[in-house]
N, C-alpha and C positions, 0 to 999 in steps of 0.2 A: 724236150718235145714239149708245147705247150699242150694238154688236154682240149681245150678249145682253141679256135683259129682265132689268131693274132690281126685283128680288123684295122684298117686305115678307115681316113677320110673317104676313100676313093668306093670302098667294099662293107661301110658300116651302113646301120638303119637309119635313113631321113633324119631321126631328131636324135642321133649319136654325131653325125659331122660336123654342127656348130663347136659343140662341146671337143670336138677330139682337135677341133683347127686352133681352141682357146688353150688347149694345155700345151697344143705344138708350140706356139706362142710363149705361151709362161714359161718353157723348157728348153726350145732351141730342137727338141725332137719332141718326138710322144714316146713317152716308157710304156714299155711293153703291159706293165700293169693295166693302164687305161684301154688299152689295144684289147686286150680278155676280157673287159667288163662293159666294152662298148656295145656288145650283143644288145642288150638291156641299157634303152634308154633312160629308163626309170633308175638302173641300181648308177651306172653314170652320171646322170645328175645328182644325184645323190651323195655319190662319193666324192666327185669335184665339188659341189656346192658347200659340203663340209670342210674341204680345204681351203676355201673359199673365205667361209667364215670366220675358222680361227686364225686367218692373217690378221683379222680384224679384233679378235680376243682379248682377255684380260694377262692370259698365259705370256711371257716373255717367250719368243720363238726358241730361244735353246730351248728351256726348260721342253718346250712341246716337242722339239726333236731329241732330246734325252728320253723320254715316256714312251717315243717312238721307240728307239732302241732296245728300252730295255723290256718293253712288251717284245719287239721284234725275237730278241735274243729267247725272252721266256719260251715263246712258241713255233720256236725252230724255225724263222720265218727269214731265208736267206735274202730273197728279195727287199724286205722290206728293211732288213738290216742293212745292207748294201745301199739301199736307197737313202734311209735316216741316218748312216754316216756321211754321207755326201753335202747332205743339207744341211745336218747341223755343222758340219767345217763352215759350208755357207752363211749358215746366220752368227757364226764365232764362236763356236765353241772350239777348245782345244782337243788334239785326238786325244789325249790324255782322260780328259775330263768327259770324252763319248765312250772311252774303252770303261771306265768304271761305270758309265749308266750302261753300259752293255751287262755288268753282272748285277744291276740295280744299285750303286752305288754312289757317293757325291761327295766331297769334301765338306759341303757346306749343306749343314741343318735344314735349311730351306727346300733346298733341291732332293736332298735323302730322305726327308718326311715324303715327298712326293711321291718319289719313285717307289717306298714302300706303300704306300698307298696306292699307286697303281697296280705295280705289281699280287699287290692283296686282292684288289678285284678282280684281276687275273685268274690267281690262282684258287681264291674260293668264288668266283662265278658272281662276282657282285654282294654275295653273301657277309657284308663287314658290320663292324659295332658302331653305336654311337660311340664308344673309346675310338674309334679307328678313326672318325669323321672328327672327333675335337682334337687328336693327334696334329692332324695337319693344320688344322685353323689354332692351332698352341704355336705354331713355328711361324704365323706370321698372315696364314692365306686364306680369303674371305671366301664367304659363300659363293660368289660367282665363281671364283678360282676352283673351289673343289669340287663342284658342278663343270667346268672348264675339263680339268685331270679328269675327270671321269667320261666325258663325252671324247676328249682324246682314247682313251683306253678303248672307248668302242668304236671308235675310227678304226684304229690300229688294228682291234683283233677281226675288222670288217676287211682290212686290206692283208690282213696276215693269212686269211682263209683262205679270198681269190689266191694271192699268190703258189699257197702250199697246197692248194687243192687243185689247182689250174695247175702245177708246175710251172708257173710260168718263167722264163726265162728272164736270167736277171741279165739287166744293159746297164749297169751303175758297175765302178770298180768294186770287184768283189771282196767281201769282208768275211771271216770262218767264223763261226758259230764257237763258241765257247764254252758250252755244254747243251745236251738234248734237253728237249721238253721232256 
């Protein structure tokens, strides 16, 4: 059971109603995570706006989903792991690619470097070195992409913390965590 009530457009604050309707249209349903965040129109606007912005970003959508899967696994967020495994498949990633990303791994060097960098950001709480940034550039990422990798990590930390802290019920097909945080 969620530690905060899950709101619908009917019972959410006025400034959250329109956003919840947009989210419902985009997904065909309103995922529980957004219902939990709807208590704060500012937080909901921030979260939904970030997802919308990344849909027009420089990173390939598959890579964004692989980063989300790796971060969710690291933070033991069952909700985000389930959601991003489903969204990753929708973006065209294979089940094997997503399973590898769950462990922070990839068969191609560029994706592997992005996942290593993303997990280093999580594990070291952002305290990465110039060499860490250079390692991502060395495989072909430009500065805009490096910044977006960090931004994806930050958004996923936000969503992971919401779902873990508030015990938001998973409403995507469940995926088993492979290791503890």
